HTML snippet that shows the backbone in 3Dmol.js (N, CA, C, O; Angstrom):
<script src="https://3Dmol.org/build/3Dmol-min.js"></script>
<div id="view" style="width:600px;height:400px;position:relative"></div>
<script>
const pdb = `
ATOM      1  N   UNK A   1       0.833  -1.269  -0.273  1.00  0.00           N
ATOM      2  CA  UNK A   1      -0.043  -0.233   0.145  1.00  0.00           C
ATOM      3  C   UNK A   1       0.984   1.106  -0.059  1.00  0.00           C
ATOM      4  O   UNK A   1       2.151   0.974   0.311  1.00  0.00           O
ATOM      5  N   UNK A   2       0.583   2.280  -0.597  1.00  0.00           N
ATOM      6  CA  UNK A   2       1.267   3.361  -1.117  1.00  0.00           C
ATOM      7  C   UNK A   2       0.589   4.630  -0.146  1.00  0.00           C
ATOM      8  O   UNK A   2      -0.627   4.732  -0.303  1.00  0.00           O
ATOM      9  N   UNK A   3       1.196   5.606   0.827  1.00  0.00           N
ATOM     10  CA  UNK A   3       0.346   6.742   0.948  1.00  0.00           C
ATOM     11  C   UNK A   3       1.331   7.695   0.512  1.00  0.00           C
ATOM     12  O   UNK A   3       2.478   7.444   0.139  1.00  0.00           O
ATOM     13  N   UNK A   4       0.640   9.063   0.617  1.00  0.00           N
ATOM     14  CA  UNK A   4       1.439  10.273   0.214  1.00  0.00           C
ATOM     15  C   UNK A   4       2.549  10.289   1.203  1.00  0.00           C
ATOM     16  O   UNK A   4       2.739   9.645   2.235  1.00  0.00           O
ATOM     17  N   UNK A   5       3.371  11.406   0.460  1.00  0.00           N
ATOM     18  CA  UNK A   5       4.529  11.979   1.447  1.00  0.00           C
ATOM     19  C   UNK A   5       4.087  12.471   2.592  1.00  0.00           C
ATOM     20  O   UNK A   5       3.129  13.244   2.610  1.00  0.00           O
ATOM     21  N   UNK A   6       4.926  11.969   4.041  1.00  0.00           N
ATOM     22  CA  UNK A   6       4.735  13.041   5.107  1.00  0.00           C
ATOM     23  C   UNK A   6       5.634  13.914   5.334  1.00  0.00           C
ATOM     24  O   UNK A   6       6.811  13.876   4.977  1.00  0.00           O
ATOM     25  N   UNK A   7       4.933  14.959   6.114  1.00  0.00           N
ATOM     26  CA  UNK A   7       5.677  16.174   6.609  1.00  0.00           C
ATOM     27  C   UNK A   7       6.328  15.709   7.717  1.00  0.00           C
ATOM     28  O   UNK A   7       5.865  14.667   8.181  1.00  0.00           O
ATOM     29  N   UNK A   8       7.449  16.279   8.379  1.00  0.00           N
ATOM     30  CA  UNK A   8       7.858  15.965   9.580  1.00  0.00           C
ATOM     31  C   UNK A   8       6.886  16.012  10.723  1.00  0.00           C
ATOM     32  O   UNK A   8       6.144  16.958  10.988  1.00  0.00           O
ATOM     33  N   UNK A   9       6.999  14.719  11.452  1.00  0.00           N
ATOM     34  CA  UNK A   9       5.869  14.781  12.768  1.00  0.00           C
ATOM     35  C   UNK A   9       4.382  14.904  12.328  1.00  0.00           C
ATOM     36  O   UNK A   9       3.486  15.206  13.117  1.00  0.00           O
ATOM     37  N   UNK A  10       4.180  14.637  10.953  1.00  0.00           N
ATOM     38  CA  UNK A  10       2.696  14.562  10.408  1.00  0.00           C
ATOM     39  C   UNK A  10       2.134  13.367  10.834  1.00  0.00           C
ATOM     40  O   UNK A  10       2.823  12.353  10.724  1.00  0.00           O
ATOM     41  N   UNK A  11       0.709  13.268  11.425  1.00  0.00           N
ATOM     42  CA  UNK A  11       0.271  12.151  11.474  1.00  0.00           C
ATOM     43  C   UNK A  11      -0.659  11.700  10.195  1.00  0.00           C
ATOM     44  O   UNK A  11      -1.467  12.533   9.784  1.00  0.00           O
ATOM     45  N   UNK A  12      -0.575  10.324   9.502  1.00  0.00           N
ATOM     46  CA  UNK A  12      -1.642  10.101   8.575  1.00  0.00           C
ATOM     47  C   UNK A  12      -2.211   8.819   8.936  1.00  0.00           C
ATOM     48  O   UNK A  12      -1.468   7.890   9.252  1.00  0.00           O
ATOM     49  N   UNK A  13      -3.665   8.676   8.911  1.00  0.00           N
ATOM     50  CA  UNK A  13      -4.579   7.726   8.631  1.00  0.00           C
ATOM     51  C   UNK A  13      -5.065   6.780   7.758  1.00  0.00           C
ATOM     52  O   UNK A  13      -5.970   7.309   7.111  1.00  0.00           O
ATOM     53  N   UNK A  14      -4.899   5.632   7.427  1.00  0.00           N
ATOM     54  CA  UNK A  14      -5.123   4.916   6.467  1.00  0.00           C
ATOM     55  C   UNK A  14      -6.084   3.434   6.844  1.00  0.00           C
ATOM     56  O   UNK A  14      -6.073   2.840   7.922  1.00  0.00           O
ATOM     57  N   UNK A  15      -6.701   3.156   5.893  1.00  0.00           N
ATOM     58  CA  UNK A  15      -6.945   1.760   5.999  1.00  0.00           C
ATOM     59  C   UNK A  15      -6.613   0.700   4.909  1.00  0.00           C
ATOM     60  O   UNK A  15      -6.118   0.916   3.803  1.00  0.00           O
ATOM     61  N   UNK A  16      -6.952  -0.373   5.398  1.00  0.00           N
ATOM     62  CA  UNK A  16      -6.148  -1.731   4.730  1.00  0.00           C
ATOM     63  C   UNK A  16      -7.291  -2.696   4.123  1.00  0.00           C
ATOM     64  O   UNK A  16      -8.454  -2.300   4.058  1.00  0.00           O
ATOM     65  N   UNK A  17      -7.008  -3.643   3.799  1.00  0.00           N
ATOM     66  CA  UNK A  17      -7.949  -4.512   3.603  1.00  0.00           C
ATOM     67  C   UNK A  17      -8.356  -5.334   4.546  1.00  0.00           C
ATOM     68  O   UNK A  17      -7.534  -5.770   5.352  1.00  0.00           O
ATOM     69  N   UNK A  18      -9.573  -5.660   4.607  1.00  0.00           N
ATOM     70  CA  UNK A  18     -10.121  -6.447   5.854  1.00  0.00           C
ATOM     71  C   UNK A  18      -9.344  -7.857   6.075  1.00  0.00           C
ATOM     72  O   UNK A  18      -8.960  -8.469   5.079  1.00  0.00           O
ATOM     73  N   UNK A  19      -9.144  -8.300   7.191  1.00  0.00           N
ATOM     74  CA  UNK A  19      -8.713  -9.427   7.527  1.00  0.00           C
ATOM     75  C   UNK A  19      -9.794 -10.684   7.755  1.00  0.00           C
ATOM     76  O   UNK A  19     -10.060 -10.710   8.956  1.00  0.00           O
ATOM     77  N   UNK A  20     -10.474 -11.677   7.075  1.00  0.00           N
ATOM     78  CA  UNK A  20     -11.129 -12.626   7.657  1.00  0.00           C
ATOM     79  C   UNK A  20     -10.532 -13.373   8.395  1.00  0.00           C
ATOM     80  O   UNK A  20      -9.428 -13.790   8.046  1.00  0.00           O
ATOM     81  N   UNK A  21     -11.213 -13.829   9.880  1.00  0.00           N
ATOM     82  CA  UNK A  21     -10.693 -14.798  10.815  1.00  0.00           C
ATOM     83  C   UNK A  21     -11.923 -15.648  10.824  1.00  0.00           C
ATOM     84  O   UNK A  21     -13.092 -15.271  10.895  1.00  0.00           O
ATOM     85  N   UNK A  22     -11.447 -16.869  10.738  1.00  0.00           N
ATOM     86  CA  UNK A  22     -12.698 -18.255  10.627  1.00  0.00           C
ATOM     87  C   UNK A  22     -12.414 -19.095  12.016  1.00  0.00           C
ATOM     88  O   UNK A  22     -11.365 -19.097  12.661  1.00  0.00           O
ATOM     89  N   UNK A  23     -13.674 -19.833  12.314  1.00  0.00           N
ATOM     90  CA  UNK A  23     -13.776 -20.679  13.191  1.00  0.00           C
ATOM     91  C   UNK A  23     -14.401 -22.011  12.952  1.00  0.00           C
ATOM     92  O   UNK A  23     -15.006 -21.885  11.888  1.00  0.00           O
ATOM     93  N   UNK A  24     -14.523 -22.928  13.292  1.00  0.00           N
ATOM     94  CA  UNK A  24     -14.943 -24.242  13.146  1.00  0.00           C
ATOM     95  C   UNK A  24     -14.943 -25.181  14.164  1.00  0.00           C
ATOM     96  O   UNK A  24     -13.969 -25.336  14.900  1.00  0.00           O
ATOM     97  N   UNK A  25     -16.086 -25.893  14.268  1.00  0.00           N
ATOM     98  CA  UNK A  25     -16.053 -26.570  15.461  1.00  0.00           C
ATOM     99  C   UNK A  25     -16.853 -28.389  14.637  1.00  0.00           C
ATOM    100  O   UNK A  25     -17.826 -28.457  13.885  1.00  0.00           O
ATOM    101  N   UNK A  26     -16.116 -29.399  15.081  1.00  0.00           N
ATOM    102  CA  UNK A  26     -16.794 -30.555  14.893  1.00  0.00           C
ATOM    103  C   UNK A  26     -17.676 -31.046  15.752  1.00  0.00           C
ATOM    104  O   UNK A  26     -17.380 -31.010  16.946  1.00  0.00           O
ATOM    105  N   UNK A  27     -18.789 -31.540  15.390  1.00  0.00           N
ATOM    106  CA  UNK A  27     -19.919 -32.047  16.434  1.00  0.00           C
ATOM    107  C   UNK A  27     -19.928 -33.298  16.380  1.00  0.00           C
ATOM    108  O   UNK A  27     -19.541 -33.914  15.387  1.00  0.00           O
ATOM    109  N   UNK A  28     -20.471 -33.974  17.685  1.00  0.00           N
ATOM    110  CA  UNK A  28     -20.440 -35.473  18.007  1.00  0.00           C
ATOM    111  C   UNK A  28     -19.143 -35.943  18.076  1.00  0.00           C
ATOM    112  O   UNK A  28     -18.247 -35.309  18.633  1.00  0.00           O
ATOM    113  N   UNK A  29     -18.981 -37.062  17.522  1.00  0.00           N
ATOM    114  CA  UNK A  29     -17.427 -38.178  17.705  1.00  0.00           C
ATOM    115  C   UNK A  29     -16.955 -37.725  16.271  1.00  0.00           C
ATOM    116  O   UNK A  29     -16.330 -38.583  15.648  1.00  0.00           O
ATOM    117  N   UNK A  30     -17.106 -36.807  15.802  1.00  0.00           N
ATOM    118  CA  UNK A  30     -16.092 -36.913  14.214  1.00  0.00           C
ATOM    119  C   UNK A  30     -14.894 -36.310  14.797  1.00  0.00           C
ATOM    120  O   UNK A  30     -14.971 -35.656  15.836  1.00  0.00           O
ATOM    121  N   UNK A  31     -13.604 -36.530  14.074  1.00  0.00           N
ATOM    122  CA  UNK A  31     -12.539 -36.027  14.191  1.00  0.00           C
ATOM    123  C   UNK A  31     -12.103 -36.099  12.873  1.00  0.00           C
ATOM    124  O   UNK A  31     -12.458 -36.837  11.954  1.00  0.00           O
ATOM    125  N   UNK A  32     -11.021 -34.940  12.948  1.00  0.00           N
ATOM    126  CA  UNK A  32     -10.352 -34.653  11.783  1.00  0.00           C
ATOM    127  C   UNK A  32      -9.040 -36.246  11.207  1.00  0.00           C
ATOM    128  O   UNK A  32      -8.326 -36.839  12.016  1.00  0.00           O
ATOM    129  N   UNK A  33      -9.086 -36.498   9.958  1.00  0.00           N
ATOM    130  CA  UNK A  33      -8.172 -37.634   9.612  1.00  0.00           C
ATOM    131  C   UNK A  33      -6.760 -37.057  10.185  1.00  0.00           C
ATOM    132  O   UNK A  33      -6.003 -37.939  10.590  1.00  0.00           O
ATOM    133  N   UNK A  34      -6.478 -36.265  10.244  1.00  0.00           N
ATOM    134  CA  UNK A  34      -5.166 -35.504  10.200  1.00  0.00           C
ATOM    135  C   UNK A  34      -4.712 -35.220  11.516  1.00  0.00           C
ATOM    136  O   UNK A  34      -3.643 -34.652  11.740  1.00  0.00           O
ATOM    137  N   UNK A  35      -5.516 -35.611  12.401  1.00  0.00           N
ATOM    138  CA  UNK A  35      -5.561 -35.426  13.999  1.00  0.00           C
ATOM    139  C   UNK A  35      -5.648 -33.898  14.680  1.00  0.00           C
ATOM    140  O   UNK A  35      -5.448 -33.642  15.867  1.00  0.00           O
ATOM    141  N   UNK A  36      -5.970 -33.031  13.712  1.00  0.00           N
ATOM    142  CA  UNK A  36      -6.486 -31.523  13.905  1.00  0.00           C
ATOM    143  C   UNK A  36      -7.344 -31.708  15.033  1.00  0.00           C
ATOM    144  O   UNK A  36      -8.024 -32.685  15.345  1.00  0.00           O
ATOM    145  N   UNK A  37      -7.157 -30.335  15.722  1.00  0.00           N
ATOM    146  CA  UNK A  37      -8.276 -30.037  16.742  1.00  0.00           C
ATOM    147  C   UNK A  37      -9.367 -30.040  16.255  1.00  0.00           C
ATOM    148  O   UNK A  37      -9.496 -29.827  15.049  1.00  0.00           O
ATOM    149  N   UNK A  38     -10.604 -30.321  17.191  1.00  0.00           N
ATOM    150  CA  UNK A  38     -12.355 -30.550  16.641  1.00  0.00           C
ATOM    151  C   UNK A  38     -12.635 -28.909  16.680  1.00  0.00           C
ATOM    152  O   UNK A  38     -13.242 -28.337  15.774  1.00  0.00           O
ATOM    153  N   UNK A  39     -12.092 -28.209  17.891  1.00  0.00           N
ATOM    154  CA  UNK A  39     -12.176 -26.822  17.961  1.00  0.00           C
ATOM    155  C   UNK A  39     -11.373 -25.750  17.317  1.00  0.00           C
ATOM    156  O   UNK A  39     -10.685 -25.206  18.181  1.00  0.00           O
ATOM    157  N   UNK A  40     -11.175 -25.199  16.061  1.00  0.00           N
ATOM    158  CA  UNK A  40     -10.210 -24.263  15.616  1.00  0.00           C
ATOM    159  C   UNK A  40     -10.630 -23.159  15.339  1.00  0.00           C
ATOM    160  O   UNK A  40     -11.817 -22.895  15.149  1.00  0.00           O
ATOM    161  N   UNK A  41      -9.555 -22.257  15.273  1.00  0.00           N
ATOM    162  CA  UNK A  41     -10.161 -20.871  14.994  1.00  0.00           C
ATOM    163  C   UNK A  41      -8.776 -19.845  14.612  1.00  0.00           C
ATOM    164  O   UNK A  41      -7.717 -19.973  15.226  1.00  0.00           O
ATOM    165  N   UNK A  42      -8.911 -19.123  13.831  1.00  0.00           N
ATOM    166  CA  UNK A  42      -7.895 -18.052  13.549  1.00  0.00           C
ATOM    167  C   UNK A  42      -7.800 -17.045  14.598  1.00  0.00           C
ATOM    168  O   UNK A  42      -8.704 -16.678  15.349  1.00  0.00           O
ATOM    169  N   UNK A  43      -6.571 -16.636  14.557  1.00  0.00           N
ATOM    170  CA  UNK A  43      -6.501 -15.665  15.613  1.00  0.00           C
ATOM    171  C   UNK A  43      -5.395 -14.436  15.116  1.00  0.00           C
ATOM    172  O   UNK A  43      -4.487 -14.832  14.385  1.00  0.00           O
ATOM    173  N   UNK A  44      -5.411 -13.275  15.396  1.00  0.00           N
ATOM    174  CA  UNK A  44      -4.716 -11.965  14.952  1.00  0.00           C
ATOM    175  C   UNK A  44      -3.553 -12.232  15.777  1.00  0.00           C
ATOM    176  O   UNK A  44      -3.755 -12.201  16.991  1.00  0.00           O
ATOM    177  N   UNK A  45      -2.207 -12.525  15.316  1.00  0.00           N
ATOM    178  CA  UNK A  45      -0.966 -12.191  16.360  1.00  0.00           C
ATOM    179  C   UNK A  45      -0.593 -11.012  16.629  1.00  0.00           C
ATOM    180  O   UNK A  45      -0.068 -10.683  17.693  1.00  0.00           O
ATOM    181  N   UNK A  46      -0.843 -10.238  15.645  1.00  0.00           N
ATOM    182  CA  UNK A  46      -0.257  -8.776  16.010  1.00  0.00           C
ATOM    183  C   UNK A  46      -0.190  -7.835  14.579  1.00  0.00           C
ATOM    184  O   UNK A  46      -0.786  -8.050  13.524  1.00  0.00           O
ATOM    185  N   UNK A  47       0.620  -6.865  14.873  1.00  0.00           N
ATOM    186  CA  UNK A  47       0.863  -5.976  13.692  1.00  0.00           C
ATOM    187  C   UNK A  47       1.970  -5.668  13.392  1.00  0.00           C
ATOM    188  O   UNK A  47       2.744  -5.579  14.345  1.00  0.00           O
ATOM    189  N   UNK A  48       2.459  -5.417  12.189  1.00  0.00           N
ATOM    190  CA  UNK A  48       3.779  -5.154  11.588  1.00  0.00           C
ATOM    191  C   UNK A  48       3.647  -3.934  10.467  1.00  0.00           C
ATOM    192  O   UNK A  48       2.961  -3.788   9.456  1.00  0.00           O
ATOM    193  N   UNK A  49       4.377  -3.348  10.966  1.00  0.00           N
ATOM    194  CA  UNK A  49       4.302  -1.888   9.508  1.00  0.00           C
ATOM    195  C   UNK A  49       5.681  -1.644   9.430  1.00  0.00           C
ATOM    196  O   UNK A  49       6.402  -1.616  10.428  1.00  0.00           O
ATOM    197  N   UNK A  50       6.108  -1.452   8.191  1.00  0.00           N
ATOM    198  CA  UNK A  50       7.648  -1.378   7.414  1.00  0.00           C
ATOM    199  C   UNK A  50       7.328  -0.194   6.413  1.00  0.00           C
ATOM    200  O   UNK A  50       6.328  -0.199   5.695  1.00  0.00           O
ATOM    201  N   UNK A  51       8.263   0.815   6.431  1.00  0.00           N
ATOM    202  CA  UNK A  51       7.967   2.328   6.039  1.00  0.00           C
ATOM    203  C   UNK A  51       8.979   2.264   5.121  1.00  0.00           C
ATOM    204  O   UNK A  51      10.062   1.828   5.513  1.00  0.00           O
ATOM    205  N   UNK A  52       8.823   2.698   3.678  1.00  0.00           N
ATOM    206  CA  UNK A  52       9.730   2.731   2.713  1.00  0.00           C
ATOM    207  C   UNK A  52       9.663   4.094   2.114  1.00  0.00           C
ATOM    208  O   UNK A  52       8.614   4.717   1.945  1.00  0.00           O
ATOM    209  N   UNK A  53      10.600   4.421   1.872  1.00  0.00           N
ATOM    210  CA  UNK A  53      10.825   5.715   1.000  1.00  0.00           C
ATOM    211  C   UNK A  53      11.852   5.730  -0.262  1.00  0.00           C
ATOM    212  O   UNK A  53      12.986   5.292  -0.070  1.00  0.00           O
ATOM    213  N   UNK A  54      11.569   6.115  -1.268  1.00  0.00           N
ATOM    214  CA  UNK A  54      12.414   5.771  -2.352  1.00  0.00           C
ATOM    215  C   UNK A  54      12.973   4.363  -2.552  1.00  0.00           C
ATOM    216  O   UNK A  54      14.148   4.289  -2.912  1.00  0.00           O
ATOM    217  N   UNK A  55      12.360   3.368  -2.384  1.00  0.00           N
ATOM    218  CA  UNK A  55      12.574   1.753  -2.421  1.00  0.00           C
ATOM    219  C   UNK A  55      13.212   1.450  -0.994  1.00  0.00           C
ATOM    220  O   UNK A  55      13.209   0.285  -0.599  1.00  0.00           O
ATOM    221  N   UNK A  56      13.693   2.339  -0.302  1.00  0.00           N
ATOM    222  CA  UNK A  56      14.602   2.106   1.137  1.00  0.00           C
ATOM    223  C   UNK A  56      13.758   1.937   2.374  1.00  0.00           C
ATOM    224  O   UNK A  56      13.054   2.829   2.846  1.00  0.00           O
ATOM    225  N   UNK A  57      13.863   0.954   2.767  1.00  0.00           N
ATOM    226  CA  UNK A  57      13.132   0.905   4.622  1.00  0.00           C
ATOM    227  C   UNK A  57      14.012   1.653   5.271  1.00  0.00           C
ATOM    228  O   UNK A  57      15.236   1.530   5.296  1.00  0.00           O
ATOM    229  N   UNK A  58      13.103   2.703   5.977  1.00  0.00           N
ATOM    230  CA  UNK A  58      13.702   3.787   6.871  1.00  0.00           C
ATOM    231  C   UNK A  58      13.187   3.729   8.359  1.00  0.00           C
ATOM    232  O   UNK A  58      13.792   4.232   9.306  1.00  0.00           O
ATOM    233  N   UNK A  59      11.756   2.918   8.460  1.00  0.00           N
ATOM    234  CA  UNK A  59      11.271   2.771   9.726  1.00  0.00           C
ATOM    235  C   UNK A  59      10.230   1.384   9.502  1.00  0.00           C
ATOM    236  O   UNK A  59       9.694   0.896   8.507  1.00  0.00           O
ATOM    237  N   UNK A  60      10.244   1.058  10.838  1.00  0.00           N
ATOM    238  CA  UNK A  60       9.455  -0.459  11.012  1.00  0.00           C
ATOM    239  C   UNK A  60       8.815  -0.573  12.634  1.00  0.00           C
ATOM    240  O   UNK A  60       9.507  -0.468  13.648  1.00  0.00           O
ATOM    241  N   UNK A  61       7.364  -0.806  12.607  1.00  0.00           N
ATOM    242  CA  UNK A  61       7.031  -1.093  14.223  1.00  0.00           C
ATOM    243  C   UNK A  61       6.507  -2.525  13.971  1.00  0.00           C
ATOM    244  O   UNK A  61       6.126  -2.848  12.846  1.00  0.00           O
ATOM    245  N   UNK A  62       6.487  -3.397  15.032  1.00  0.00           N
ATOM    246  CA  UNK A  62       5.631  -4.238  15.418  1.00  0.00           C
ATOM    247  C   UNK A  62       5.499  -4.794  16.641  1.00  0.00           C
ATOM    248  O   UNK A  62       6.269  -4.764  17.602  1.00  0.00           O
ATOM    249  N   UNK A  63       4.279  -5.385  16.485  1.00  0.00           N
ATOM    250  CA  UNK A  63       3.609  -5.734  18.258  1.00  0.00           C
ATOM    251  C   UNK A  63       3.288  -7.068  18.192  1.00  0.00           C
ATOM    252  O   UNK A  63       2.276  -7.088  17.492  1.00  0.00           O
ATOM    253  N   UNK A  64       3.514  -8.016  18.460  1.00  0.00           N
ATOM    254  CA  UNK A  64       4.845  -8.139  19.073  1.00  0.00           C
ATOM    255  C   UNK A  64       6.005  -8.131  18.308  1.00  0.00           C
ATOM    256  O   UNK A  64       5.823  -8.508  17.151  1.00  0.00           O
ATOM    257  N   UNK A  65       7.443  -7.735  18.675  1.00  0.00           N
ATOM    258  CA  UNK A  65       8.454  -7.313  17.926  1.00  0.00           C
ATOM    259  C   UNK A  65       9.096  -8.419  17.042  1.00  0.00           C
ATOM    260  O   UNK A  65       9.818  -8.212  16.066  1.00  0.00           O
ATOM    261  N   UNK A  66       8.721  -9.619  17.535  1.00  0.00           N
ATOM    262  CA  UNK A  66       8.839 -11.205  16.871  1.00  0.00           C
ATOM    263  C   UNK A  66       8.126 -10.946  15.451  1.00  0.00           C
ATOM    264  O   UNK A  66       8.633 -11.773  14.692  1.00  0.00           O
ATOM    265  N   UNK A  67       7.358 -10.322  14.874  1.00  0.00           N
ATOM    266  CA  UNK A  67       6.380 -10.170  13.710  1.00  0.00           C
ATOM    267  C   UNK A  67       7.771  -9.767  12.631  1.00  0.00           C
ATOM    268  O   UNK A  67       8.001 -10.275  11.534  1.00  0.00           O
ATOM    269  N   UNK A  68       8.536  -8.752  13.308  1.00  0.00           N
ATOM    270  CA  UNK A  68       9.486  -8.227  12.179  1.00  0.00           C
ATOM    271  C   UNK A  68      10.161  -9.692  11.697  1.00  0.00           C
ATOM    272  O   UNK A  68      10.393  -9.547  10.496  1.00  0.00           O
ATOM    273  N   UNK A  69      10.468 -10.689  12.005  1.00  0.00           N
ATOM    274  CA  UNK A  69      11.256 -12.016  11.460  1.00  0.00           C
ATOM    275  C   UNK A  69      10.357 -12.541  10.539  1.00  0.00           C
ATOM    276  O   UNK A  69      10.722 -13.543   9.925  1.00  0.00           O
ATOM    277  N   UNK A  70       9.214 -12.055  10.304  1.00  0.00           N
ATOM    278  CA  UNK A  70       8.586 -12.754   9.435  1.00  0.00           C
ATOM    279  C   UNK A  70       8.695 -12.032   7.927  1.00  0.00           C
ATOM    280  O   UNK A  70       8.855 -10.815   7.833  1.00  0.00           O
ATOM    281  N   UNK A  71       8.584 -12.973   6.672  1.00  0.00           N
ATOM    282  CA  UNK A  71       8.814 -12.826   5.503  1.00  0.00           C
ATOM    283  C   UNK A  71       7.577 -12.146   4.805  1.00  0.00           C
ATOM    284  O   UNK A  71       6.463 -12.656   4.931  1.00  0.00           O
ATOM    285  N   UNK A  72       7.766 -10.993   4.069  1.00  0.00           N
ATOM    286  CA  UNK A  72       6.735 -10.113   3.370  1.00  0.00           C
ATOM    287  C   UNK A  72       6.489 -10.587   2.144  1.00  0.00           C
ATOM    288  O   UNK A  72       7.394 -10.721   1.320  1.00  0.00           O
ATOM    289  N   UNK A  73       5.256 -10.886   1.902  1.00  0.00           N
ATOM    290  CA  UNK A  73       4.833 -11.091   0.525  1.00  0.00           C
ATOM    291  C   UNK A  73       4.416  -9.997  -0.283  1.00  0.00           C
ATOM    292  O   UNK A  73       4.061 -10.188  -1.447  1.00  0.00           O
TER     293      UNK A  73
END
`;
const viewer = $3Dmol.createViewer("view");
viewer.addModel(pdb, "pdb");
viewer.setStyle({}, {cartoon: {color: "spectrum"}});
viewer.zoomTo();
viewer.render();
</script>
C-alpha cells in the first residue's frame, strides 16, 4: 500500500483490506483424519508496519516485535 509523503511529525491515517478470521467446530464424535483439533479458530497475532521511501526501508514497527522476522509477500 502506498500513501502520500509525510511532513516531519505529521500523522496519517489509512485503511487496509479487511482480514477474515474463521472458526470451525466438529460436532458429535467426528474427528479430523490428520489429528487436527476439533475446535479451531484463526487469531490475529499482532501488527507489523514497514515504511519505505525511495525503495529503501527507513522505519518499522511491530507488536509483538518478533513479527519483524516474518517474510513479507
